[in-house]
matplotlib code that plots the C-alpha trace (Angstrom):
import matplotlib.pyplot as plt

x = [1.1, -1.9, -1.4, -3.9, -2.4, -4.7, -4.7, -7.7, -6.8, -6.4, -6.7, -7.6, -7.2, -6.1, -3.7, -3.6, -0.4, -0.1, 3.3, 4.9, 3.3, 0.7, -2.4, -4.9, -4.8, -7.3, -7.9, -11.3, -12.0, -12.3, -15.2, -16.9, -16.5, -15.3, -11.9, -9.2, -11.6, -10.9, -13.3, -12.3, -11.5, -14.3, -15.1, -11.4, -11.0, -14.0, -12.8, -9.3, -10.7, -13.1, -10.4, -8.1, -10.8, -9.8, -12.2, -11.8, -10.9, -7.9, -6.2, -3.5, -2.2, -3.7, -1.0, -1.7, 0.3, 0.2, -1.1, -0.4, -2.9, -4.6, -5.0, -6.4, -9.0, -10.0, -10.5, -12.8, -14.6, -14.8, -17.2, -14.2, -12.3, -15.3, -15.8, -12.2, -12.5, -15.6, -14.1, -10.8, -12.5, -14.7, -17.9, -19.1, -18.4, -16.2, -17.9, -16.9, -14.6, -13.0, -9.7, -9.3, -10.2, -7.7, -4.9, -5.8, -5.7, -2.2, -1.1, -2.6, -1.0, 2.4, 1.8, 3.5, 1.7, 2.0, 0.9, -2.6, -3.1, -1.6, -3.9, -7.0, -6.0, -5.5, -8.9, -10.6, -9.0, -10.0, -13.6, -13.9, -12.1, -14.3, -17.4, -15.8, -15.1, -11.4, -11.5, -9.1, -6.3, -3.5, -3.4, 0.1, 0.6, 3.8, 5.4, 4.3, 7.7, 9.1, 6.5, 7.4, 11.1, 10.7, 8.6, 11.3, 14.2, 12.7, 11.5, 14.6, 16.5, 19.5, 21.3, 22.5, 21.2, 20.3, 16.6, 15.0, 11.3, 9.7, 6.0, 3.4, 3.3, 3.1, 3.7, 5.2, 7.8, 7.9, 11.0, 13.5, 16.9, 17.7, 20.5, 19.4, 22.1, 21.9, 18.1, 17.8, 16.7, 18.4, 17.1, 19.9, 18.1, 14.7, 12.9, 10.0, 6.4, 6.8, 9.4, 7.5, 8.3, 5.1, 3.0, 4.7, 3.7, 0.1, -0.1, 1.2, -1.3, -4.1, -3.0, -3.2, -6.9, -6.2, -7.0, -4.2, -3.4, -4.6, -3.4, 0.2, 1.2, -0.6, 1.4, 4.6, 3.4, 2.4, 5.9, 7.3, 5.7, 7.3, 10.1, 13.2, 13.9, 17.6, 18.2, 19.4, 16.0, 13.8, 12.1, 10.9, 14.5, 14.8, 12.0, 14.0, 17.5, 19.1, 21.4, 23.1, 20.2, 17.5, 15.2, 14.2, 11.6, 11.8, 8.3, 6.3, 3.9, 0.8, 2.0, 3.2, -0.1, 0.1, 3.9, 3.5, 0.5, 2.7, 5.2, 2.5, 1.0, 4.2, 4.3, 2.0, 0.7, 3.1]
y = [25.3, 23.7, 19.9, 17.5, 14.3, 11.4, 7.7, 5.6, 2.4, 1.2, 4.3, 6.6, 10.4, 13.5, 16.4, 19.8, 21.6, 25.2, 26.4, 23.4, 24.0, 21.7, 23.8, 21.0, 17.2, 14.7, 11.0, 9.7, 7.8, 11.1, 12.1, 8.8, 7.5, 4.1, 3.2, 2.8, 3.7, 2.1, 4.0, 6.7, 9.8, 12.0, 13.5, 14.2, 15.9, 18.1, 19.0, 19.9, 22.3, 23.8, 24.4, 26.0, 28.0, 26.7, 25.8, 22.4, 23.9, 25.6, 22.3, 21.7, 18.2, 15.2, 12.9, 9.3, 6.1, 2.4, 0.8, -2.9, -5.4, -6.0, -2.3, -1.7, -4.4, -3.1, 0.3, -1.0, -3.6, -1.9, -4.7, -7.0, -4.5, -3.9, -7.6, -8.0, -4.9, -6.3, -9.7, -8.3, -5.9, -8.7, -7.1, -10.2, -13.9, -15.4, -17.8, -21.2, -19.7, -17.2, -19.2, -19.6, -15.9, -14.7, -16.9, -15.6, -12.1, -12.5, -14.1, -11.3, -8.5, -10.0, -9.2, -6.0, -3.5, -3.0, -0.5, -1.9, -1.7, 1.8, 3.0, 1.5, 3.0, 6.4, 6.1, 5.3, 8.2, 10.6, 9.4, 9.8, 13.2, 14.4, 13.8, 16.2, 19.0, 18.1, 17.0, 19.7, 18.5, 16.4, 12.9, 11.8, 8.2, 7.4, 4.2, 3.1, 2.7, 5.8, 7.8, 6.4, 7.0, 10.6, 11.4, 10.0, 11.7, 15.1, 15.5, 13.9, 17.1, 15.3, 16.5, 13.0, 9.7, 6.1, 5.4, 2.1, 1.3, -1.8, -2.3, -5.0, -4.8, -2.1, -2.2, -5.7, -4.9, -5.2, -3.2, -0.9, 0.7, 4.0, 6.7, 10.3, 12.6, 16.2, 16.2, 13.1, 9.6, 6.6, 3.1, 0.6, -2.5, -4.1, -7.1, -8.6, -8.7, -12.5, -11.8, -9.4, -9.0, -6.9, -9.8, -12.1, -9.7, -9.7, -13.5, -13.4, -10.8, -12.8, -16.1, -14.3, -13.6, -9.9, -7.7, -7.5, -4.0, -2.7, -4.5, -5.1, -2.6, -4.8, -7.8, -5.8, -4.9, -8.5, -9.6, -7.7, -10.4, -13.3, -15.5, -15.1, -18.0, -18.4, -17.7, -21.3, -22.6, -19.9, -21.5, -18.1, -17.0, -19.6, -18.0, -14.9, -14.3, -11.1, -11.4, -8.1, -5.5, -8.1, -9.8, -13.3, -15.6, -19.3, -19.5, -16.8, -14.7, -16.5, -19.7, -18.2, -18.6, -22.4, -22.5, -20.1, -21.9, -25.0, -22.9, -21.2, -24.4, -25.1, -21.8, -19.5, -16.5, -13.9]
z = [-9.7, -8.0, -7.6, -6.1, -4.7, -4.1, -3.0, -3.8, -2.0, 1.6, 3.8, 0.9, 1.0, -0.7, -0.3, -2.1, -2.8, -4.0, -5.1, -3.5, -0.1, 1.4, 2.1, 2.9, 3.5, 4.9, 4.9, 3.7, 6.9, 8.8, 6.6, 5.7, 9.3, 8.1, 9.5, 6.8, 4.0, 0.7, -1.6, -4.1, -2.0, -3.3, 0.1, 0.8, -2.6, -2.0, 1.5, 0.4, -2.3, 0.3, 2.9, 0.4, -1.3, -4.7, -7.5, -9.2, -12.6, -11.0, -10.3, -13.0, -12.1, -10.2, -9.0, -8.0, -7.6, -8.6, -11.8, -11.1, -12.3, -8.9, -8.2, -11.7, -11.5, -8.0, -9.5, -12.3, -10.1, -6.6, -5.3, -5.1, -3.0, -0.8, -0.1, 1.0, 3.2, 4.9, 5.6, 6.8, 9.2, 10.5, 9.2, 7.4, 7.5, 4.8, 2.4, 1.2, -1.5, 0.8, 1.3, -2.5, -3.1, -0.6, -2.0, -5.5, -4.2, -2.9, -6.2, -8.2, -6.1, -7.0, -10.7, -11.9, -14.1, -17.8, -20.5, -20.6, -16.8, -16.7, -19.5, -17.7, -14.4, -16.0, -17.8, -14.5, -12.7, -15.5, -15.3, -11.5, -11.5, -14.3, -12.1, -9.6, -12.1, -12.4, -16.0, -17.2, -14.9, -16.2, -14.5, -13.5, -12.4, -10.4, -9.2, -5.7, -4.1, -5.9, -4.1, -0.7, -1.4, -2.6, 0.4, 2.7, 0.9, 0.4, 4.0, 5.7, 5.9, 4.5, 1.4, 0.3, 1.7, 1.0, 1.0, 1.9, 1.3, 2.8, 2.1, 1.4, -2.3, -5.0, -8.7, -8.5, -5.8, -2.0, -1.2, -2.9, -2.2, -3.8, -3.6, -3.2, -4.6, -5.7, -5.6, -7.8, -6.8, -8.4, -7.6, -7.0, -5.6, -5.5, -4.0, -5.8, -4.5, -4.0, -1.4, 0.8, 4.5, 4.7, 3.4, 5.9, 8.7, 7.3, 7.6, 11.1, 12.1, 10.5, 12.2, 15.6, 14.8, 14.3, 11.3, 8.7, 7.4, 10.7, 13.8, 13.0, 15.7, 18.3, 17.1, 17.7, 21.2, 22.0, 21.0, 24.0, 26.3, 24.5, 25.9, 23.7, 21.3, 20.3, 16.6, 16.0, 17.2, 15.7, 12.7, 11.3, 10.9, 8.1, 6.1, 5.2, 3.7, 2.4, -0.6, -1.4, -1.6, -2.1, 0.4, -0.4, 1.2, 1.3, -0.1, -2.0, -0.1, -1.3, 0.4, 3.7, 5.6, 5.5, 6.3, 9.2, 10.6, 11.1, 13.2, 15.1, 16.4, 18.4, 20.3, 22.4, 20.4, 21.9]

ax = plt.figure().add_subplot(projection="3d")
ax.plot(x, y, z, "-o")
ax.set_aspect("equal")
plt.show()
């Protein structure tokens, strides 16, 4: 079976599998020359087919993830995604409504998908794939965190294991816990998108005047230079609690920026 896997969001790209083996894979940024490209991975798809020597009509399935409301709207109205990309990468100055738009964006990403958003996302993907000669392929949409979990479990080399995914947001969730047994994955715990450690990290990165979704590694490196703060005096410790298999934040992700800014004022950046 010939399967094309694509991602059409932040750091978009494509991978081509033939008989279960990856024969080509590339991220769109390598071809468009825009770091962490967000556009539909047309160049990546064409390059994967070229490298593998496979015609578009030979592809049987195109697999993609995520159909939450924010992702679906970004697919049909790419100008909104482009504007956020340009502001986040410091390519354009934010306007007067930027703070409101950003807060609304975080609120919207917390909304899970539904049958309507799934149908609209599927229709969009079929339209774009049809332009590339892939109209005969079946479009398969998968849950965001399920994809992360399956990739981790199936490449771990472990027969049975527990799988933890921790992300920003995806399909209404920020993290999941699953059991992988006998080649099957069963989800046993979730944390909602409103309780995202990834979004907390995004806000910290932004408050340090770095680019969220890009410079988080620099933030971790900067932390090595900080003087340790005892847990009982560390205000950020009070932002998070873990109850069973669920992570909970004191305030939802869309309100974290303001709360963290008050803490940041008291300490040097590192």
